[in-house]
ZALUM-590057 format. One line per field, with one value per residue: residue number from 1; x, y, z of N, C-alpha, C, CB in turn. Coordinates in Angstrom, 1 decimal. Glycine has a CB too. Layout:
# ZALUM-590057
pos = [NUM / ...]
n.c1 = [X / ...]
n.c2 = [Y / ...]
n.c3 = [Z / ...]
ca.c1 = [X / ...]
ca.c2 = [Y / ...]
ca.c3 = [Z / ...]
c.c1 = [X / ...]
c.c2 = [Y / ...]
c.c3 = [Z / ...]
cb.c1 = [X / ...]
cb.c2 = [Y / ...]
cb.c3 = [Z / ...]
//
This chain:
# ZALUM-590057
pos = [1 / 2 / 3 / 4 / 5 / 6 / 7 / 8 / 9 / 10 / 11 / 12 / 13 / 14 / 15 / 16 / 17 / 18 / 19 / 20 / 21 / 22 / 23 / 24 / 25 / 26 / 27 / 28 / 29 / 30 / 31 / 32 / 33 / 34 / 35 / 36 / 37 / 38 / 39 / 40 / 41 / 42 / 43 / 44 / 45 / 46 / 47 / 48 / 49 / 50 / 51 / 52 / 53 / 54 / 55 / 56 / 57 / 58 / 59 / 60 / 61 / 62 / 63 / 64 / 65 / 66 / 67 / 68 / 69 / 70 / 71 / 72 / 73 / 74 / 75 / 76 / 77 / 78 / 79 / 80 / 81]
n.c1 = [28.1 / 30.0 / 29.6 / 31.6 / 31.5 / 32.5 / 33.7 / 33.4 / 33.0 / 32.5 / 30.7 / 29.8 / 26.5 / 24.2 / 21.9 / 18.5 / 16.3 / 14.5 / 16.6 / 16.1 / 14.1 / 15.3 / 16.6 / 16.9 / 15.4 / 17.6 / 19.7 / 20.9 / 21.1 / 18.2 / 17.3 / 17.3 / 19.3 / 21.0 / 20.8 / 23.6 / 25.7 / 26.8 / 27.0 / 27.4 / 28.9 / 28.9 / 30.9 / 30.0 / 27.5 / 25.6 / 24.3 / 23.6 / 24.0 / 22.8 / 24.7 / 24.5 / 24.5 / 25.0 / 24.7 / 26.0 / 26.3 / 29.1 / 30.2 / 30.2 / 28.9 / 29.3 / 27.1 / 25.4 / 22.4 / 21.6 / 20.4 / 21.4 / 22.2 / 21.1 / 22.7 / 25.5 / 28.8 / 30.5 / 33.7 / 35.2 / 37.4 / 37.1 / 35.5 / 35.7 / 35.9]
n.c2 = [157.8 / 156.6 / 156.9 / 157.1 / 156.1 / 158.0 / 156.8 / 157.2 / 155.9 / 152.5 / 149.5 / 146.3 / 145.1 / 142.9 / 141.8 / 141.4 / 140.6 / 138.6 / 137.2 / 135.8 / 137.1 / 139.0 / 137.7 / 135.8 / 132.8 / 131.5 / 132.2 / 134.6 / 138.2 / 140.4 / 143.3 / 145.3 / 144.7 / 142.8 / 143.0 / 143.5 / 142.5 / 144.9 / 148.3 / 151.8 / 155.1 / 158.0 / 160.6 / 163.9 / 163.1 / 162.0 / 159.7 / 156.2 / 153.9 / 151.1 / 148.7 / 147.3 / 144.4 / 143.9 / 141.3 / 140.0 / 137.5 / 136.0 / 138.0 / 140.5 / 143.8 / 146.2 / 148.6 / 151.7 / 153.5 / 156.8 / 160.3 / 161.7 / 159.8 / 156.7 / 154.5 / 154.3 / 153.4 / 151.3 / 150.7 / 147.6 / 147.5 / 149.6 / 148.8 / 148.2 / 146.5]
n.c3 = [84.5 / 87.1 / 90.6 / 93.5 / 96.9 / 99.7 / 102.3 / 105.8 / 108.2 / 109.1 / 110.0 / 111.2 / 111.0 / 111.4 / 108.9 / 109.4 / 108.0 / 105.5 / 103.4 / 101.1 / 99.7 / 98.1 / 96.1 / 93.0 / 91.6 / 90.5 / 92.1 / 91.8 / 92.4 / 92.7 / 90.8 / 92.7 / 94.4 / 97.0 / 100.5 / 102.7 / 105.5 / 106.4 / 107.3 / 106.5 / 107.0 / 105.2 / 103.8 / 104.9 / 105.9 / 108.6 / 108.9 / 109.1 / 106.5 / 104.8 / 103.1 / 99.9 / 97.7 / 94.4 / 92.1 / 89.2 / 87.0 / 88.1 / 89.5 / 91.9 / 92.9 / 95.4 / 96.8 / 97.8 / 98.4 / 97.8 / 98.2 / 96.1 / 94.2 / 93.1 / 92.9 / 94.3 / 94.3 / 96.6 / 97.7 / 98.6 / 100.2 / 101.9 / 103.9 / 107.2 / 110.2]
ca.c1 = [29.3 / 29.9 / 30.1 / 32.1 / 31.2 / 33.7 / 33.4 / 34.1 / 32.9 / 31.8 / 30.5 / 28.9 / 25.2 / 23.6 / 20.6 / 17.6 / 15.2 / 14.6 / 17.5 / 15.6 / 13.2 / 16.2 / 17.3 / 16.1 / 15.5 / 18.9 / 20.6 / 21.4 / 20.3 / 17.3 / 17.9 / 17.4 / 20.4 / 20.7 / 21.4 / 24.7 / 25.8 / 27.6 / 26.5 / 28.5 / 28.6 / 29.6 / 31.4 / 28.9 / 26.3 / 25.7 / 23.3 / 24.1 / 23.4 / 23.0 / 25.4 / 23.8 / 25.4 / 24.3 / 25.5 / 25.7 / 27.1 / 29.8 / 30.8 / 29.3 / 29.3 / 28.7 / 26.6 / 24.4 / 21.5 / 21.6 / 19.5 / 22.0 / 22.3 / 20.5 / 23.8 / 26.8 / 29.6 / 31.3 / 34.9 / 35.2 / 38.5 / 36.7 / 34.7 / 36.6 / 35.2]
ca.c2 = [157.9 / 156.0 / 157.7 / 156.3 / 156.6 / 158.4 / 156.1 / 157.7 / 154.9 / 151.3 / 148.5 / 145.2 / 145.1 / 141.8 / 142.0 / 140.4 / 140.2 / 137.4 / 137.4 / 135.2 / 138.1 / 139.8 / 136.8 / 135.1 / 131.4 / 131.1 / 132.6 / 135.9 / 139.2 / 141.1 / 144.6 / 146.2 / 144.3 / 142.1 / 143.7 / 142.8 / 142.7 / 146.1 / 149.7 / 152.8 / 156.5 / 158.7 / 162.0 / 164.8 / 162.6 / 161.3 / 158.6 / 154.9 / 153.4 / 149.7 / 148.3 / 146.3 / 143.8 / 143.5 / 140.3 / 139.7 / 136.3 / 135.6 / 139.2 / 141.4 / 145.2 / 146.8 / 149.9 / 152.3 / 154.4 / 158.2 / 161.2 / 162.2 / 158.7 / 155.4 / 153.5 / 154.8 / 152.2 / 151.2 / 149.8 / 146.6 / 147.7 / 150.7 / 148.2 / 147.7 / 146.3]
ca.c3 = [85.3 / 88.5 / 91.8 / 94.6 / 98.3 / 100.5 / 103.6 / 107.0 / 109.2 / 108.7 / 111.0 / 110.8 / 111.6 / 110.7 / 108.3 / 110.1 / 107.1 / 104.7 / 102.2 / 99.8 / 99.0 / 97.3 / 95.2 / 92.0 / 91.8 / 90.1 / 93.1 / 91.6 / 93.1 / 91.9 / 90.4 / 93.9 / 95.2 / 98.2 / 101.7 / 103.3 / 107.0 / 106.6 / 107.2 / 106.5 / 107.0 / 104.1 / 104.1 / 104.8 / 106.4 / 109.9 / 108.8 / 108.7 / 105.3 / 104.5 / 101.9 / 99.2 / 96.8 / 93.1 / 91.5 / 87.8 / 86.7 / 89.3 / 89.9 / 92.6 / 93.2 / 96.6 / 96.6 / 98.6 / 97.7 / 98.4 / 97.5 / 94.9 / 93.3 / 93.5 / 92.8 / 94.7 / 94.5 / 97.8 / 97.6 / 99.7 / 101.2 / 102.8 / 105.0 / 108.2 / 111.4]
c.c1 = [29.1 / 30.3 / 30.5 / 31.9 / 32.5 / 33.3 / 34.1 / 34.1 / 32.2 / 31.7 / 29.7 / 27.6 / 24.4 / 22.2 / 19.7 / 16.4 / 15.4 / 15.4 / 17.0 / 14.6 / 14.0 / 16.9 / 16.3 / 16.2 / 16.8 / 20.0 / 21.3 / 20.6 / 19.3 / 17.9 / 18.0 / 18.6 / 20.0 / 21.5 / 22.6 / 24.7 / 26.6 / 26.7 / 27.6 / 28.0 / 29.5 / 29.9 / 30.2 / 27.6 / 26.5 / 24.8 / 24.0 / 23.3 / 23.8 / 23.7 / 24.7 / 24.8 / 24.5 / 25.2 / 25.0 / 26.7 / 27.8 / 30.6 / 29.8 / 29.8 / 28.6 / 28.3 / 25.7 / 23.5 / 21.5 / 20.6 / 20.1 / 22.1 / 21.8 / 21.6 / 25.1 / 27.7 / 30.4 / 32.5 / 34.9 / 36.3 / 38.2 / 35.8 / 35.6 / 35.7 / 35.9]
c.c2 = [157.3 / 157.0 / 156.8 / 156.9 / 156.9 / 158.0 / 156.8 / 156.7 / 153.7 / 150.3 / 147.4 / 145.3 / 144.1 / 142.2 / 140.9 / 140.1 / 138.9 / 137.7 / 136.8 / 136.1 / 138.9 / 138.9 / 136.2 / 133.6 / 130.8 / 131.4 / 133.9 / 137.0 / 139.9 / 142.5 / 145.5 / 145.8 / 143.5 / 142.8 / 142.8 / 143.1 / 144.0 / 147.3 / 150.6 / 154.2 / 157.1 / 160.1 / 163.0 / 164.4 / 161.9 / 160.1 / 157.3 / 154.4 / 151.9 / 149.5 / 147.2 / 145.7 / 143.4 / 142.5 / 140.0 / 138.6 / 136.0 / 136.8 / 140.1 / 142.8 / 145.6 / 148.2 / 150.4 / 153.2 / 155.7 / 159.1 / 161.6 / 161.0 / 157.4 / 154.3 / 154.2 / 153.6 / 152.4 / 150.2 / 148.9 / 146.8 / 148.9 / 150.1 / 147.6 / 147.6 / 146.8]
c.c3 = [86.7 / 89.5 / 92.9 / 96.0 / 99.0 / 102.0 / 104.7 / 108.1 / 108.6 / 109.9 / 110.5 / 111.6 / 110.8 / 110.2 / 108.9 / 109.2 / 106.4 / 103.4 / 100.9 / 99.1 / 98.0 / 96.2 / 94.2 / 92.3 / 91.4 / 91.1 / 92.9 / 92.3 / 92.1 / 91.6 / 91.6 / 94.7 / 96.4 / 99.4 / 102.2 / 104.8 / 107.3 / 106.5 / 107.2 / 106.7 / 105.9 / 104.5 / 103.9 / 105.3 / 107.7 / 110.0 / 108.4 / 107.5 / 105.1 / 103.2 / 101.2 / 98.2 / 95.5 / 92.4 / 90.1 / 87.4 / 88.0 / 89.9 / 90.7 / 92.8 / 94.4 / 96.3 / 97.7 / 97.8 / 98.5 / 97.7 / 96.2 / 93.8 / 93.9 / 93.5 / 93.0 / 95.1 / 95.8 / 97.5 / 98.8 / 100.7 / 102.1 / 104.0 / 106.0 / 109.5 / 112.7]
cb.c1 = [29.8 / 30.7 / 28.9 / 33.6 / 30.4 / 34.0 / 33.6 / 33.4 / 32.2 / 32.5 / 29.9 / 29.6 / 24.5 / 23.4 / 20.7 / 17.1 / 15.0 / 13.2 / 18.9 / 14.8 / 12.6 / 17.2 / 18.0 / 16.6 / 14.4 / 19.2 / 21.7 / 21.5 / 21.2 / 15.9 / 17.0 / 16.2 / 21.3 / 21.2 / 20.4 / 26.1 / 26.4 / 28.7 / 25.4 / 29.2 / 28.9 / 28.9 / 32.6 / 28.7 / 25.6 / 25.4 / 22.2 / 24.1 / 23.7 / 21.6 / 26.9 / 22.6 / 26.0 / 24.0 / 25.4 / 25.8 / 28.2 / 30.8 / 31.5 / 29.0 / 28.9 / 29.7 / 25.9 / 25.1 / 20.0 / 23.0 / 19.3 / 23.4 / 23.8 / 19.3 / 23.7 / 26.7 / 30.5 / 30.5 / 36.2 / 35.3 / 39.8 / 35.8 / 33.7 / 37.7 / 34.8]
cb.c2 = [159.4 / 154.7 / 158.7 / 156.0 / 155.6 / 160.0 / 154.6 / 159.0 / 155.4 / 150.6 / 149.2 / 143.8 / 146.6 / 140.6 / 141.9 / 141.1 / 141.3 / 136.8 / 136.8 / 133.9 / 139.0 / 140.5 / 135.6 / 135.5 / 130.7 / 131.7 / 131.5 / 136.2 / 140.3 / 141.3 / 145.3 / 146.0 / 145.5 / 140.6 / 144.0 / 143.2 / 141.5 / 146.1 / 150.0 / 152.7 / 157.2 / 158.6 / 162.4 / 165.2 / 161.6 / 162.3 / 158.9 / 153.9 / 154.3 / 148.9 / 148.0 / 146.8 / 142.5 / 144.8 / 139.0 / 141.0 / 136.6 / 134.5 / 140.0 / 140.8 / 146.0 / 146.7 / 150.0 / 153.1 / 153.8 / 158.8 / 162.4 / 162.7 / 158.5 / 155.0 / 152.8 / 155.9 / 152.1 / 150.7 / 150.6 / 145.2 / 148.0 / 151.7 / 147.1 / 148.8 / 144.8]
cb.c3 = [85.3 / 88.6 / 92.3 / 94.4 / 99.1 / 100.5 / 103.5 / 107.4 / 110.5 / 107.5 / 112.3 / 111.1 / 111.5 / 111.6 / 106.7 / 111.4 / 106.1 / 104.4 / 102.5 / 100.2 / 100.1 / 98.1 / 96.0 / 90.6 / 91.0 / 88.8 / 93.1 / 90.1 / 93.7 / 92.6 / 89.4 / 94.7 / 95.5 / 98.1 / 102.7 / 102.7 / 107.7 / 105.6 / 108.4 / 105.1 / 108.4 / 102.7 / 103.2 / 103.4 / 105.4 / 111.0 / 107.8 / 109.9 / 104.1 / 104.5 / 102.2 / 98.4 / 97.4 / 92.2 / 92.4 / 86.9 / 85.6 / 89.1 / 88.7 / 94.0 / 92.0 / 97.8 / 95.3 / 99.8 / 97.6 / 98.5 / 98.4 / 95.1 / 93.0 / 92.6 / 91.4 / 95.9 / 93.3 / 99.0 / 97.5 / 99.1 / 100.4 / 102.1 / 104.4 / 108.5 / 111.6]
//
């Protein structure tokens, strides 16, 4: 069962690492996902969490990792700058 993040705040925070470490030679993301330039706060937490993108074929899914779930889906319309 998928869990969806209840986003309370979002902001852009550029990822400063090497994005190539998260990609395969074909251009898809590895199983850990690729970090995006977005961070969010979820309901019940005061911590900023990096939003990751998992791409399969030409379809991507945004997600975060929490203590309760390693794959909590983030809706793209919840990301507002």
